[in-house]
N, C-alpha and C positions, 0 to 999 in steps of 0.2 A: 866498709860499706850500711851492717848491719849499727854500727857505729853514729854514724851519719846520721842514718834515722829512730837515736837513739836521740844523739843532739835536738834533731827538729824536730820531733817530739818534747822534750823540754824545753824548748822556746815556745813551743807555740802555747800549752800550757803555764808558760812564763806572765807570754805575753794579756791569756785567757784568762789570769787572772789579778794582774796587773790594771784590764779594760774593768773587771766587774767591784776590784775593787775602789779605781774612779770612776765609777759610771753614775754613782749620784751622790759627791763628794759635801756638795752644795745646799742636797735638797733641804724644804723646794724651794727655787730660784724663777720663782715665778706663784701668782695664785692656783690655786688647788679650789676645785668644786666639791661639794657634799652631797651626792645627789637623795634627797628624803622625798620616796614614794607618796608619799600623801601630801595634802594641804599643811597648808602654812597654820599654826596654831594646834596643831593637832599635838597632843602629847608627844611623837618623837619628834615632831619638830620640833617643839622647845628643847628640851635633853638635849639633839642637836646643835643649836643655835647656842647652847650654852658651852657646849667640846670646840663648838669652831670659834669662840670668841677666844678662849684656853689655848687652844691651838697656835690664831695670830697672833697674840704675844708670847707666845714660848720659839714661835718657830720662824718668827721672821717675819711672815709671808700671811696676805691673805687666804681664810676657810671663808669658802663660799659658798652659804646653803641654796640648792637651788629645788626648787618644792617641782615634783611629774608626777601629780596623782593621780588617778586612775584605776580603776578595777583589780579591789583590793590591794595592790600595791605593785601587781602587774608592770603595767608602761613603763613605771620610774625605776625599777630596780632591771625589767628589760635594756631599757637605755645605758646602765651604770655597765653590765656584764658584756656589749658593745663596743665600750669605751676604750681608747688607747691603756693597754696596760702600762703607763709610765710616771702614776703617782700622781696625777694631774688631778683624774675622778678614783671619789670614794664614795660609798653609799652608805647609809645606814639604816642597816637590815631591818630585820624583825623577825620573830614566833611565825608571823605571815609569810613574807620575803622570803623567807630563806627555811621554812620547815614547811609548816603547813600548806601550804601554795603548790608544793609538789602534789598532794594528795589532792585538793582541791580543784586544779583545773588539767583536764585531759590534753588541754592543748597549750601548754606554758613551751614560750619563745624561751626560755632561758633554763638550767640546770643547776641550782640554788649550790653546789659542791662544786661541780664540771667545768664553772663556772666564774667561781669566786675564789681572791685568797683570803682567808678568815685574819683582819687585823688585833682586834678584843672585843672581847663583852663587855658592855660599857654599863648595862645599867640592868636592873629584871623588877618582877613586881606581880607580885601571886594577884589574885582574884579574890573575893569576897562572898559568901553571900550570907543576905539580909534580910531582916523583917522589922516588923511597927516594932515599938516598945511593948505592948500588950499584947503580941501573937501568943501565942500557946506552947507554939515553937520557937524552945530555950535553947533546946541542942539540935546536933544531926539526928543522934537517934531517935528525937524526936520527929521527925522530920519522917524518915527510914519508916517507921512505924505507924507512924497518920498513914503513909503510902501504900501502905495494903488494906488499907480500911478504905474503901470506895467509898462512904459515907464519909469522910473526914480527908480524904485528900488533899492536901496544895499546891495550888495549880503556880510552877516557878518562871518569871519571866528570864528571858535568851535575846539582854539586848545584844549582842555580838559572838562573830563565831565562836573566841574563845570562851565567855561563856555558855554556850551551846558544847564547846567540847568537858567542862567543868561537869555540867549535865548528865553528860551521857556516858566520861567515869565514873562519876556516880550511880549513875543507874545502873554500868554495865557490873560496879566490883559491891555493892550491896544490895543487890539484886535487887529492888524494890521496882514499881510498875512507877516511875515517879512521870509526873504529866507535864509537860513545858510548852511555856507559852515564847514566841520569836515576837521580838522589836525589833523597828529597824537602827533605835539607839537609846541611848541607857536616859533622856528626859521623859520618855513618855513610859518609860517602864517603872522607874522611882514618882511618876506621878500616877500611875496606877497601882502601886502598890501603897503608897502614905494615904491615898482615896481607897484601897480596902480595895480593888478590881482583883490585885492576885494577893497572893500569901505572903510570896518570897520571892528574894532576882536574886540574881546574879553577878556581879560587875566590877568595875577596877575599883581599887580604893582610890583615886583621887575623883570618881564621879560619886563615890555614894557617901566620903569621908565627911561632905559638910553636914548633910545633914545626920549623918550620927553625933558628931559632934556636934548640934545643935539640939538634938532626941526623939529628931522625928523618925530616926531608924536606929533598925539595933545590930549590932554585928553578931551573928552566930558562929560563925567556923573562917577562916582562912584558909586558903588551898595550895600556897607553898609549904615545904617539908617541916620547916620549924617556925615556933613565933614571928611577924615582924614588925621592926620599931616603925614600921606605917602607921599600927592601927597596937599601939604595945596594950598588952594583958586580953589579947581575943586568940581563942586557943585554933587550936590545925583540925579538918577535918581528919588529918591521919591520926589523931589525937582521941579523935573522939568514933573510935570502935573500926575505924576505914585505915588501918596499917596500910604505909606505904604510899598512898594515895597523894599526891604532888601537880597539881596544873600552875606553871607559872612563864608567866609572857616575859620577854626582854627586848634590848636592843643590840645590836653590835658591831661594832663597822668593821668594814670588807673595803674590797679593791676589786681590781677585774682581774680574772688568773692570768699570771704570767707576769705581772706588776713586779719587780727587784725587789729581791730576799731584804737585801739592804734598808730598801724603805718602809718594807711590812718593819723589821726587826725597829726600827727611827720612833713611828709611827707608833710601837707597843707598850716603848721604856719609856714617851715622853707623854702618853695618856696612863699606863700603871703608877707615874710619878703624880701626875695629878688624882689619880682614883683614890689614890693610899692618905692625903690631905681631908683632914677629920673638917674644916669649913666647906670641901665637897660634894662629902659624903654629907653633912648635915646640909646642905642644897640640895643636894638631886634626894632629897627622905622630906623638904619640903617640896616637893616637882610629883612627888608620888612613886618615886625609887632605890631601890638599892643599891648603893656602888656596885658595878663588878667590879672586874680586874682578867689577869691569868695571860696563859700568852699565848698564839694562835693556835698552837695545836691543844687547850685547853677548849678551846674552842667549840677546833672542830671538832673533837668527841663527844661535845655538851651536843650538839647537834647531830652528832650520829646516834648520842643514844633516845633524843628525842623521837628522830625519822622512825628507830625501831617502837617507839613505846605508839606513835598519836596515828602514822601508815595503816596499820590494822583498827583500830577503834573505828578513824575517819569512815572504813570501807566497812567493816558492821553496819555503823549506823547510816549510811547514804547517804552519808553530806555533801556528795561532791558537786558542784555548781553547772560544771560545764562538761 
């Protein structure tokens, strides 16, 4: 009887192993949609279409980008979380959808960790602290010193949630009474900066690079831990008296929780190969991204570290919107 039980167990495990091995032999066998939780034309959308074009050519099926925008990425990400975990719905997550929103929204209808399978970090980009060419603020210490003098304290534009996080982290770590001005978007913040209504602004390199290259703005520092090829020669905030300072926005591909591991691995390996190509890295730089890479576990560990970092800061700063 015991031998029969052992035999039955062995057969069951064999069948299970065989079914897992052949569950997705020809994946993908039909079109795959990649949900982007933002409007068409935004940075995440443009980058996602670049990756979708490659996957279409490399994997023999069409990868279709579907824009489901609204509520800071909540609506589209929730739709992705509720999709069938069969590999035919993916989503391009961001540091907002898969990290910050968990702390910004009290009624979030998805869990960025429990409801998704990480696939790969596709790209990242730091923010940049900018001013005008003739500004007296040449370095981060200049800004901190002036902020401690009410008569010379500069106004700092914050046109996004990520910009606000840079501001709050710099304020917390420098112990300086920085003064921030919120904006609804980059265009008005940059216009006011060039026009002299504010002294500095924190923004993406993509939004500011044309004015930096055109001589209308001057970069003071980037928020990555190391200098970036996106703005060659610009020092980091960390190197200017704030060791350990880092704020990096990012994009990463995810699948709904329960998507077969074979599919996750296949997508990861294909995109690792693509991200290692010099032409891919150059194209992403032109879009404003540093190329990503790594394993699903690498992505999961990065997000875990990000959550531990930003959750307390958002809470102390009172940034929750709902």
